[in-house]
C-alpha positions as CSV (number, residue, x, y, z in Angstrom):
1,X,-48.2,48.3,67.1
2,X,-46.3,50.6,69.8
3,X,-45.5,54.0,68.3
4,X,-43.6,56.9,69.1
5,X,-43.9,60.4,67.2
6,X,-41.8,62.8,67.6
7,X,-42.1,66.3,66.9
8,X,-40.9,69.3,66.3
9,X,-41.0,72.1,69.5
10,X,-41.2,74.8,67.5
11,X,-44.8,74.8,67.2
12,X,-48.2,73.2,68.6
13,X,-49.7,69.8,67.1
14,X,-51.6,70.6,65.3
15,X,-49.6,73.8,65.1
16,X,-52.3,78.0,65.6
17,X,-51.2,79.1,62.0
18,X,-48.6,78.2,59.6
19,X,-46.4,74.9,60.8
20,X,-46.6,72.3,58.2
21,X,-44.8,70.4,59.9
22,X,-46.5,69.6,62.7
23,X,-49.2,70.2,61.2
24,X,-48.8,66.4,59.5
25,X,-47.0,65.1,62.9
26,X,-50.6,65.6,64.0
27,X,-52.2,63.8,61.2
28,X,-50.3,60.8,61.7
29,X,-50.8,61.0,64.5
30,X,-54.6,60.7,64.4
31,X,-55.2,58.4,61.8
32,X,-53.0,56.0,63.6
33,X,-54.9,56.3,67.0
34,X,-58.1,55.9,64.6
35,X,-56.6,52.9,63.4
36,X,-56.2,51.2,67.2
37,X,-52.2,51.9,67.7
38,X,-51.2,52.6,70.6
39,X,-49.2,56.3,70.0
40,X,-47.9,58.4,72.2
41,X,-46.6,62.3,71.1
42,X,-43.6,63.5,72.0
43,X,-44.1,67.5,71.5
44,X,-45.0,70.7,72.9
45,X,-47.7,71.2,76.5
46,X,-50.1,73.4,74.3
47,X,-50.5,70.7,71.3
48,X,-54.0,68.5,71.4
49,X,-53.9,64.7,70.7
50,X,-56.1,61.6,71.2
51,X,-53.2,60.1,71.9
52,X,-51.2,60.2,74.5
53,X,-49.0,63.6,75.2
54,X,-45.6,63.5,76.0
55,X,-44.8,67.1,76.6
56,X,-41.7,68.6,76.7
57,X,-41.7,72.4,76.8
58,X,-44.7,73.9,77.7
59,X,-45.6,75.7,74.8
60,X,-44.2,75.9,71.3
61,X,-40.2,77.3,71.2
62,X,-41.7,80.2,69.1
63,X,-44.7,81.5,71.4
64,X,-41.9,80.9,74.2
65,X,-39.6,83.2,72.2
66,X,-36.8,80.8,72.3
67,X,-34.2,82.0,70.1
68,X,-32.3,78.7,69.7
69,X,-34.1,75.1,69.9
70,X,-31.4,72.6,70.2
71,X,-31.2,72.6,74.0
72,X,-34.5,71.6,74.2
73,X,-34.8,69.5,71.1
74,X,-31.8,67.5,72.9
75,X,-33.7,67.6,76.3
76,X,-36.9,65.5,74.4
77,X,-34.7,63.1,72.8
78,X,-33.2,62.2,76.1
79,X,-36.9,61.9,77.3
80,X,-37.4,59.6,74.2
81,X,-34.1,58.1,74.7
82,X,-34.9,56.9,78.4
83,X,-38.3,55.5,77.0
84,X,-37.4,53.8,74.2
85,X,-38.1,50.4,75.6
86,X,-41.5,51.7,75.1
87,X,-41.8,52.0,71.9
88,X,-41.7,49.0,68.8
89,X,-41.4,52.4,66.8
90,X,-39.4,55.6,67.5
91,X,-41.1,58.0,64.0
92,X,-39.1,61.0,64.3
93,X,-39.2,64.7,62.0
94,X,-37.3,66.6,62.9
95,X,-34.5,65.2,60.6
96,X,-31.4,65.2,62.1
97,X,-30.4,65.8,65.8
98,X,-31.6,62.1,66.6
99,X,-28.7,60.4,64.6
100,X,-25.5,60.1,67.2
101,X,-28.4,59.5,70.2
102,X,-30.2,56.7,68.6
103,X,-27.6,54.9,66.4
104,X,-27.7,51.9,68.0
105,X,-31.6,51.7,68.2
106,X,-31.6,52.7,64.4
107,X,-33.5,49.5,63.8
108,X,-36.8,50.6,65.5
109,X,-36.1,54.6,64.1
110,X,-38.3,56.0,61.4
111,X,-37.4,59.5,60.2
112,X,-38.8,61.3,58.1
113,X,-36.8,64.0,56.2
114,X,-39.7,67.2,56.2
115,X,-37.3,69.7,54.6
116,X,-34.6,70.1,51.4
117,X,-31.7,68.2,51.6
118,X,-30.0,69.9,49.4
119,X,-28.1,72.6,52.5
120,X,-24.1,71.4,52.4
121,X,-24.0,72.7,56.2
122,X,-26.6,69.4,56.6
123,X,-23.9,67.6,54.4
124,X,-21.7,65.9,57.4
125,X,-24.9,64.3,59.4
126,X,-26.5,62.3,56.2
127,X,-22.9,61.4,54.9
128,X,-22.1,60.3,58.1
129,X,-24.9,58.0,59.6
130,X,-25.6,56.6,56.6
131,X,-27.4,53.1,58.3
132,X,-30.7,55.4,59.9
133,X,-33.8,54.6,58.3
134,X,-35.1,57.0,56.6
135,X,-38.6,58.0,54.9
136,X,-38.5,61.1,51.8
137,X,-41.6,63.1,51.2
138,X,-40.8,63.3,47.3
139,X,-38.7,60.9,45.0
140,X,-37.3,64.6,44.1
141,X,-36.3,65.5,47.6
142,X,-33.6,61.9,47.7
143,X,-32.2,63.1,44.8
144,X,-28.8,65.3,46.9
145,X,-28.6,62.7,49.5
146,X,-25.6,59.7,49.1
147,X,-26.0,57.1,47.3
148,X,-26.1,54.6,49.8
149,X,-28.8,56.3,52.3
150,X,-30.8,53.9,54.1
151,X,-34.1,54.7,52.4
152,X,-37.5,53.1,53.6
153,X,-39.9,54.4,51.5
154,X,-41.3,57.8,49.6
155,X,-44.3,58.1,51.5
156,X,-46.2,61.9,50.1
157,X,-48.3,63.6,52.8
158,X,-52.2,63.6,53.3
159,X,-54.6,65.2,55.3
160,X,-57.7,63.9,56.6
161,X,-60.9,64.1,53.5
162,X,-62.7,65.7,56.3
163,X,-61.1,68.6,56.8
164,X,-62.1,70.5,53.9
165,X,-65.5,70.5,52.1
166,X,-65.7,70.1,48.3
167,X,-66.7,73.3,46.4
168,X,-68.1,72.6,43.4
169,X,-67.5,75.1,42.0
170,X,-65.2,78.4,42.4
171,X,-67.1,81.9,44.0
172,X,-64.9,83.9,43.9
173,X,-63.2,83.8,40.9
174,X,-59.6,85.0,41.7
175,X,-56.2,83.2,41.6
176,X,-55.0,82.6,45.4
177,X,-51.3,82.2,47.4
178,X,-51.2,80.9,50.4
179,X,-48.1,80.5,52.6
180,X,-45.2,82.2,53.0
181,X,-44.0,85.7,51.5
182,X,-40.0,84.5,50.5
183,X,-38.2,84.5,47.4
184,X,-38.7,80.8,46.2
185,X,-42.2,81.5,46.2
186,X,-42.0,84.0,44.1
187,X,-45.1,85.6,45.2
188,X,-44.1,88.1,42.1
189,X,-45.1,85.6,39.4
190,X,-48.6,84.8,41.5
191,X,-48.5,89.0,41.2
192,X,-47.7,88.8,37.0
193,X,-49.9,85.9,36.8
194,X,-52.7,87.8,37.2
195,X,-51.9,91.7,36.1
196,X,-51.5,89.4,32.2
197,X,-54.6,87.8,33.0
198,X,-57.0,90.1,34.3
199,X,-58.7,87.6,37.2
200,X,-57.9,89.0,40.8
201,X,-55.0,87.7,42.9
202,X,-55.8,87.0,46.9
203,X,-52.7,86.8,49.1
204,X,-52.9,85.1,51.8
205,X,-49.4,84.9,52.9
206,X,-47.1,85.6,56.5
207,X,-43.5,87.6,56.4
208,X,-40.6,86.7,58.3
209,X,-38.5,88.8,59.4
210,X,-36.1,86.7,57.5
211,X,-37.5,88.1,54.2
212,X,-38.9,91.2,55.6
213,X,-36.3,93.0,52.6
214,X,-38.2,91.0,50.1
215,X,-41.0,92.6,51.4
216,X,-40.7,95.9,51.3
217,X,-38.1,96.2,49.0
218,X,-40.1,93.8,45.8
219,X,-43.7,92.4,46.6
220,X,-45.1,95.3,48.1
221,X,-44.2,97.9,46.0
222,X,-46.5,95.4,43.1
223,X,-49.6,95.1,45.4
224,X,-51.2,98.6,44.4
225,X,-52.8,97.5,41.8
226,X,-56.9,96.6,42.2
227,X,-56.5,93.3,41.0
228,X,-54.4,92.9,43.8
229,X,-55.3,92.0,47.7
230,X,-53.1,90.8,50.6
231,X,-55.0,89.6,53.3
232,X,-51.9,88.1,55.6
233,X,-52.0,85.0,57.6
234,X,-54.9,83.1,57.9
235,X,-56.1,80.4,59.9
236,X,-57.1,76.8,58.8
237,X,-60.9,77.9,59.6
238,X,-60.6,80.9,57.3
239,X,-58.3,78.6,54.1
240,X,-61.4,76.3,53.6
241,X,-63.4,79.4,52.1
242,X,-59.8,81.3,50.9
243,X,-59.1,78.2,48.5
244,X,-62.6,76.6,48.6
245,X,-63.7,80.2,46.1
246,X,-60.7,80.2,44.7
247,X,-60.9,79.7,40.6
248,X,-57.0,78.0,41.4
249,X,-54.1,77.8,43.8
250,X,-51.2,79.7,41.8
251,X,-47.7,77.9,43.4
252,X,-45.2,79.4,40.9
253,X,-42.4,77.7,43.1
254,X,-38.8,78.6,42.1
255,X,-37.4,76.4,44.2
256,X,-37.0,72.1,44.7
257,X,-39.4,72.6,47.6
258,X,-40.0,69.0,48.8
259,X,-43.6,68.5,49.3
260,X,-45.9,71.9,48.8
261,X,-48.3,70.7,51.1
262,X,-50.8,73.6,50.3
263,X,-51.0,72.1,46.4
264,X,-53.2,69.1,48.7
265,X,-54.7,71.3,50.6
266,X,-56.3,73.5,47.6
267,X,-57.0,70.2,44.8
268,X,-59.1,68.7,48.7
269,X,-61.6,71.4,48.1
270,X,-61.4,71.1,44.5
271,X,-59.8,74.1,43.5
272,X,-57.0,73.0,40.3
273,X,-53.4,74.2,41.1
274,X,-51.1,76.3,38.1
275,X,-48.3,75.5,39.2
276,X,-44.1,75.6,38.0
277,X,-42.3,72.3,37.1
278,X,-39.6,72.3,40.3
279,X,-39.0,69.8,43.1
280,X,-41.9,67.6,43.9
281,X,-44.9,69.2,41.3
282,X,-45.2,66.9,39.4
283,X,-45.1,64.0,41.6
284,X,-48.3,65.9,43.0
285,X,-49.9,67.7,40.3
286,X,-51.4,65.8,37.5
287,X,-51.9,67.7,34.1
288,X,-55.2,68.7,32.8
289,X,-56.3,66.8,36.3
290,X,-54.9,67.7,39.2
291,X,-53.7,72.0,37.4
292,X,-51.9,73.0,35.1
293,X,-48.0,72.1,35.5
294,X,-46.1,75.2,33.2
295,X,-42.3,76.0,32.4
296,X,-42.8,79.7,32.4
297,X,-44.7,83.1,32.8
298,X,-46.2,82.2,29.3
299,X,-47.9,79.8,30.3
300,X,-48.7,79.8,34.0
301,X,-50.7,82.9,32.4
302,X,-52.3,80.6,29.6
303,X,-53.0,78.6,32.4
304,X,-55.5,80.8,34.1
305,X,-58.3,80.0,31.4
306,X,-57.1,76.3,30.9
307,X,-58.6,75.6,34.6
308,X,-61.7,77.7,34.0
309,X,-63.1,74.4,32.4
310,X,-61.0,72.1,34.5
311,X,-64.1,69.2,37.0
312,X,-63.6,70.7,40.2
313,X,-65.0,67.0,41.0
314,X,-62.2,65.9,39.4
315,X,-59.8,66.8,40.7
316,X,-61.6,66.0,44.4
317,X,-60.9,62.8,43.0
318,X,-57.7,63.1,42.2
319,X,-56.8,64.0,46.1
320,X,-58.8,61.1,47.5
321,X,-57.1,58.4,45.6
322,X,-53.9,59.5,46.5
323,X,-53.3,62.7,48.9
324,X,-55.6,61.5,52.4
325,X,-54.2,60.7,55.5
326,X,-55.8,57.4,55.3
327,X,-53.7,57.0,52.1
328,X,-50.4,58.1,54.0
329,X,-50.4,56.3,57.4
330,X,-51.2,52.9,55.0
331,X,-48.2,53.4,53.6
332,X,-46.1,54.8,56.9
333,X,-47.5,51.3,58.7
334,X,-46.0,49.5,55.8
335,X,-43.2,51.2,56.2
336,X,-43.0,50.6,60.5
337,X,-43.8,46.5,59.2
338,X,-41.0,46.4,56.6
339,X,-38.2,48.1,59.8
340,X,-39.7,45.7,62.3
341,X,-39.6,42.7,59.5
342,X,-35.7,43.4,59.3
343,X,-34.9,42.4,63.5
344,X,-35.1,38.9,62.7
345,X,-32.2,39.2,60.4
346,X,-28.4,39.5,61.2
347,X,-28.2,43.1,60.5
348,X,-24.7,44.9,61.6
349,X,-25.4,48.4,61.2
350,X,-21.6,50.3,60.3
351,X,-19.5,52.0,62.4
352,X,-21.0,55.8,61.5
353,X,-17.7,56.9,59.2
354,X,-15.5,59.6,59.1
355,X,-17.0,62.5,57.5
356,X,-14.1,64.2,55.2
357,X,-16.2,67.9,53.6
358,X,-15.5,69.1,50.4
359,X,-14.3,72.8,50.7
360,X,-14.7,73.5,47.5
361,X,-18.5,71.8,47.5
362,X,-19.8,72.9,50.7
363,X,-18.0,76.9,50.3
364,X,-18.1,77.7,46.8
365,X,-20.7,77.9,43.3
366,X,-22.4,74.8,44.4
367,X,-24.0,75.9,47.5
368,X,-27.6,76.8,47.5
369,X,-28.5,80.7,47.8
370,X,-30.8,80.2,50.5
371,X,-30.3,80.9,54.0
372,X,-31.3,78.6,56.9
373,X,-33.9,81.0,58.1
374,X,-35.0,80.7,54.9
375,X,-36.1,77.3,54.4
376,X,-39.9,75.7,55.5
377,X,-40.1,74.2,59.2
């Protein structure tokens, strides 16, 4: 198939440091090329790929210092639309900006929804363009969406099996926390787990400007303890030993995370995950196999002892069975084929419906307490 992958422009594909969506786009693109498909990647010019690269900006917009990324994405979408006839499939990873421009080409468009979908600010688009074919990254992610959304499939993320070697034992004997320092990630819970269990905690995480106050007032005062070590942001190579030598990954989230990529990164190394039962977590972690699911701090502290006897080989097998890039792309190709098979049918896409906002829902107590800046990329 001739496939266009349309990536966010904030970071390179793959990203140098943090950037979960761009990393997944890279894994999809490289595996599609490996399987023999003709792939073009629309992304920033500093991206690295074995596909054909259509550079839409010189570098990732974060490096260029752009505050508003909308204009650059619209310019990229214009380029994609002008070249749309070259492709069988247009696979978008930018959530919603493409909907108005590509409604007439819905029959060859796939959009993977990478972020949380319960933010009322975005609902006017989701309720208007219900015919656009969508892929969710977990079943839980779908729950806030309109019932008439056009879901093609749920496809969990997967990463290349060779990305991280298997670590048969935890040489470090510590709990690992990896990602962002933010209220919904609950690093405070990870710190409490370490202090109550007596097991050291290493925190490899970045602090965004939006979360600086949370760091200054809540987390920074908690890390001055002999069991707690703050490392800061780490790169992909450093991540292997950081996760592989850990006793367990602490994933104590307090929000409906659509898919926690770090969970499968840990399992790929054989490292079990201690996770709170929120969002996609129960779809990713098989309790007692890939890690331990928890509903309270007491359970999380008790889980630190449980993971000491878990089979790390069993954790790795759980990853290999369901969360490799090969598994993921096999499902994407099936979704592409399903979409292409519909082109022979007589389908009339309903025109975009006018959206009538329910102001009580938009501005009332139902609005989730999360800023746009705090949402994952």
